[in-house]
C-alpha positions in Angstrom: -58.2 -234.3 -150.4 -54.5 -234.0 -149.5 -53.6 -231.9 -146.3 -53.8 -231.7 -142.7 -57.1 -232.6 -141.1 -57.5 -231.1 -137.5 -60.0 -232.7 -135.2 -61.7 -229.9 -133.5 -63.5 -232.1 -130.8 -60.5 -232.3 -128.4 -61.5 -229.1 -126.4 -59.0 -226.3 -125.5 -56.2 -228.6 -125.2 -56.7 -229.8 -128.8 -56.9 -226.0 -129.6 -53.8 -225.1 -127.9 -52.0 -228.0 -129.7 -53.1 -226.7 -133.0 -52.0 -223.2 -132.3 -48.6 -224.6 -131.2 -48.2 -226.4 -134.5 -49.4 -223.3 -136.4 -46.8 -221.1 -134.9 -44.1 -223.6 -135.5 -45.0 -223.7 -139.0 -44.9 -219.9 -139.3 -41.6 -219.8 -137.7 -40.2 -222.5 -140.0 -41.6 -220.6 -143.1 -40.0 -217.4 -142.0 -36.6 -219.1 -141.5 -36.8 -220.7 -144.9 -37.8 -217.3 -146.5 -34.7 -215.7 -144.6 -32.4 -218.2 -146.0 -33.7 -218.1 -149.4 -33.4 -214.3 -149.6 -29.8 -214.5 -148.2 -28.9 -217.2 -151.1 -30.4 -214.8 -153.5 -28.2 -212.0 -152.5 -31.1 -209.8 -151.1 -30.4 -210.0 -147.2 -28.0 -208.1 -145.3 -24.3 -209.0 -145.4 -22.4 -210.4 -142.1 -19.4 -208.3 -141.6 -16.7 -208.4 -139.0 -14.5 -205.4 -137.5 -11.5 -205.3 -139.7 -9.6 -202.5 -137.6 -10.2 -199.3 -135.7 -8.0 -196.5 -136.9 -7.4 -193.2 -135.9 -7.1 -189.8 -137.8 -3.6 -188.6 -137.0 -4.4 -184.9 -137.6 -7.9 -184.6 -136.2 -8.1 -187.6 -133.7 -11.2 -188.8 -135.3 -11.4 -192.8 -135.2 -12.7 -194.6 -137.9 -14.0 -198.3 -137.6 -13.8 -200.5 -140.7 -16.3 -203.2 -141.3 -15.4 -205.9 -143.8 -17.4 -208.7 -145.2 -16.6 -212.2 -144.4 -15.3 -212.9 -148.0 -12.9 -209.8 -147.6 -13.9 -208.2 -150.7 -15.8 -205.2 -149.5 -15.5 -202.9 -146.7 -17.2 -199.7 -145.3 -15.6 -197.0 -143.1 -17.6 -195.5 -140.3 -16.5 -192.4 -138.4 -17.1 -192.6 -134.6 -16.3 -191.0 -131.3 -13.1 -191.4 -129.3 -15.0 -193.1 -126.3 -16.7 -195.8 -128.6 -13.6 -196.4 -130.5 -11.7 -197.1 -127.3 -14.7 -199.4 -126.2 -14.4 -201.4 -129.6 -10.6 -201.5 -129.5 -10.4 -202.8 -126.1 -13.0 -205.5 -126.7 -11.1 -206.6 -129.9 -7.8 -206.7 -127.8 -9.5 -208.7 -125.0 -8.3 -205.8 -122.6 -10.5 -205.3 -119.4 -11.1 -201.8 -117.9 -10.5 -201.3 -114.1 -14.1 -200.3 -113.9 -17.1 -201.3 -115.9 -17.3 -199.1 -119.0 -20.7 -197.8 -120.5 -21.1 -200.7 -122.9 -20.0 -203.3 -120.1 -22.6 -201.8 -117.8 -25.3 -202.0 -120.4 -24.5 -205.7 -121.1 -24.9 -206.4 -117.4 -28.1 -204.5 -117.3 -29.5 -206.4 -120.2 -28.4 -209.7 -118.8 -29.8 -209.0 -115.5 -33.1 -208.0 -116.9 -33.3 -211.2 -119.0 -33.0 -209.6 -122.2 -31.4 -211.5 -125.1 -29.1 -209.6 -127.5 -29.6 -211.1 -130.9 -27.7 -209.0 -133.4 -27.2 -205.5 -135.0 -27.7 -204.1 -138.5 -26.2 -201.0 -139.9 -29.3 -200.3 -141.8 -28.8 -197.0 -143.9 -26.9 -193.8 -144.6 -28.8 -190.5 -144.5 -26.8 -187.2 -145.4 -23.4 -188.9 -144.5 -24.6 -190.4 -141.2 -24.9 -194.2 -140.6 -27.9 -195.6 -138.7 -28.1 -198.9 -137.1 -30.7 -201.1 -135.1 -30.3 -203.4 -132.3 -32.5 -206.6 -132.2 -33.3 -208.0 -128.9 -35.6 -210.6 -127.3 -37.4 -210.2 -124.0 -40.2 -212.6 -122.4 -40.5 -214.2 -125.8 -41.2 -211.0 -127.6 -38.9 -209.6 -130.4 -38.2 -205.9 -130.5 -35.6 -203.5 -132.0 -34.1 -200.1 -131.0 -32.4 -197.3 -133.0 -28.7 -196.9 -132.3 -25.5 -195.4 -133.3 -23.4 -198.1 -135.3 -20.5 -197.3 -133.0 -22.7 -198.3 -129.8 -24.2 -201.3 -131.7 -20.9 -202.6 -132.7 -19.3 -202.3 -129.1 -22.3 -204.2 -127.7 -22.4 -206.9 -130.4 -18.8 -207.7 -129.7 -19.4 -208.0 -126.1 -22.2 -210.4 -126.6 -20.3 -212.2 -129.4 -23.3 -211.7 -131.7 -23.7 -211.0 -135.5 -22.9 -207.7 -137.0 -24.7 -207.1 -140.3 -24.8 -204.4 -142.8 -27.5 -203.7 -145.3 -26.6 -205.0 -148.8 -27.3 -201.9 -150.3 -24.6 -200.1 -148.3 -22.0 -202.9 -149.0 -22.6 -202.7 -152.6 -23.1 -198.9 -152.8 -20.6 -196.2 -153.5 -19.7 -195.7 -149.9 -18.1 -199.1 -149.8 -14.2 -199.8 -150.6 -13.5 -202.7 -153.0 -10.7 -204.4 -151.2 -9.9 -206.7 -154.4 -8.6 -203.4 -156.0 -6.3 -202.3 -152.9 -3.0 -203.2 -154.5 -3.8 -201.6 -157.8 -3.3 -197.7 -158.6 -6.4 -196.1 -157.5 -8.2 -193.1 -159.2 -11.8 -192.0 -158.5 -14.0 -189.2 -159.9 -16.6 -188.0 -157.6 -18.7 -184.7 -157.7 -16.6 -183.5 -160.6 -13.2 -184.1 -158.8 -10.8 -186.8 -159.9 -8.4 -187.7 -157.3 -5.6 -190.5 -157.1 -3.5 -192.1 -154.5 -0.1 -190.7 -153.6 2.5 -193.2 -153.8 6.2 -192.8 -152.6 7.3 -192.2 -156.1 4.6 -189.6 -156.8 5.3 -187.8 -153.7 8.9 -187.5 -154.4 8.4 -186.3 -158.0 5.9 -183.7 -156.8 8.3 -182.5 -154.1 5.6 -183.6 -151.2 6.8 -184.2 -147.9 4.4 -187.3 -147.4 1.8 -189.6 -148.9 -1.0 -188.3 -146.7 -4.2 -187.4 -148.6 -5.2 -187.7 -152.2 -3.9 -185.6 -155.3 -6.4 -183.8 -157.3 -5.7 -184.5 -161.1 -8.7 -182.9 -162.6 -11.6 -180.6 -161.4 -14.7 -179.7 -163.3 -18.0 -177.7 -162.3 -18.4 -174.2 -160.9 -19.1 -175.6 -157.4 -15.5 -177.0 -157.4 -14.0 -173.6 -158.4 -12.2 -173.3 -155.1 -10.2 -176.5 -155.9 -7.2 -176.7 -158.1 -5.4 -179.3 -160.0 -2.3 -180.3 -157.9 -4.1 -179.7 -154.5 -3.5 -182.5 -152.1 -6.8 -183.1 -150.1 -5.9 -183.9 -146.5 -9.3 -183.8 -144.9 -13.0 -183.4 -145.5 -14.3 -181.4 -142.4 -12.4 -182.8 -139.5 -12.0 -186.3 -141.0 -8.7 -187.3 -142.6 -8.6 -188.5 -146.2 -6.6 -191.7 -146.4 -7.4 -193.1 -149.7 -9.6 -192.3 -152.8 -12.2 -194.9 -151.4 -12.5 -193.0 -148.4 -12.7 -189.7 -150.2 -15.3 -190.9 -152.4 -17.5 -192.2 -149.4 -17.1 -188.9 -147.7 -18.5 -186.9 -150.3 -21.4 -189.3 -151.4 -24.7 -187.9 -150.6 -23.5 -184.4 -149.9 -24.3 -182.9 -153.4 -26.8 -180.4 -151.8 -24.2 -179.3 -149.1 -21.3 -177.0 -148.8 -18.1 -179.2 -148.1 -15.1 -177.9 -146.4 -11.9 -179.4 -147.3 -8.3 -179.1 -145.8 -5.8 -178.9 -148.7 -2.2 -178.6 -149.0 -1.2 -176.2 -151.9 2.0 -175.1 -152.8 3.5 -176.5 -149.5 0.9 -174.6 -147.3 -2.4 -175.9 -145.6 -5.5 -174.0 -146.1 -9.3 -174.5 -146.0 -11.5 -174.4 -149.1 -15.1 -174.7 -149.6 -17.1 -176.4 -152.3 -20.5 -175.1 -153.1 -23.6 -177.2 -153.2 -23.7 -179.1 -156.5 -26.7 -178.2 -158.5 
């Protein structure tokens, strides 16, 4: 009979060696399965921080995570302090005194905790969630985290940042391969388009900020009109049709406040929950 025959007559030392081999085989099989899943397009996507931007009207930062192939990206709106922590690490700038994420890094290192990776795992009601994977005393564990904190720490430890494939391939992601083409998107019964310099000039708009509403359908969108320029969703600035789409995805059952420019004047309108 083919296979591995284990001699059980070597006492506890032999048993310990058997368990060591068994554990090594388990770890090897898990590694192989992980590689196969990634090759099959089922595993998470490795990303990098494309940039940290700032909302010019609401001072709301956004971090852009881009896949290594530079084909897809997702925007995640974050806080000011977290944006500063990420931006400083990207720029290689050091604070006069340790910032929160620098302090946490020192604590983890001092406690012998190994920082492995972070994963932006899911999106619930417009909010992203992340997990931080750690190892301590030979044991693996993970903790819940805001994506901004997880990203800031991953950059400091120079460890992988991953995003669930469902998010990178979903409606919240932006297709970077189409970024040089005229963009038009329809979401929640609202069709919007990018505002080029030529379009802004023809419509008498003072800037290319926001997106132009070219068509509206559905009673829930009655407060919006064709020709409106959507500048922000809540306090988050709209910088493109992909960003606008990602903001509205998952909010069908909620009232959405939009800041729009209509006839040269800014006002706030509300979209009723979609039925």
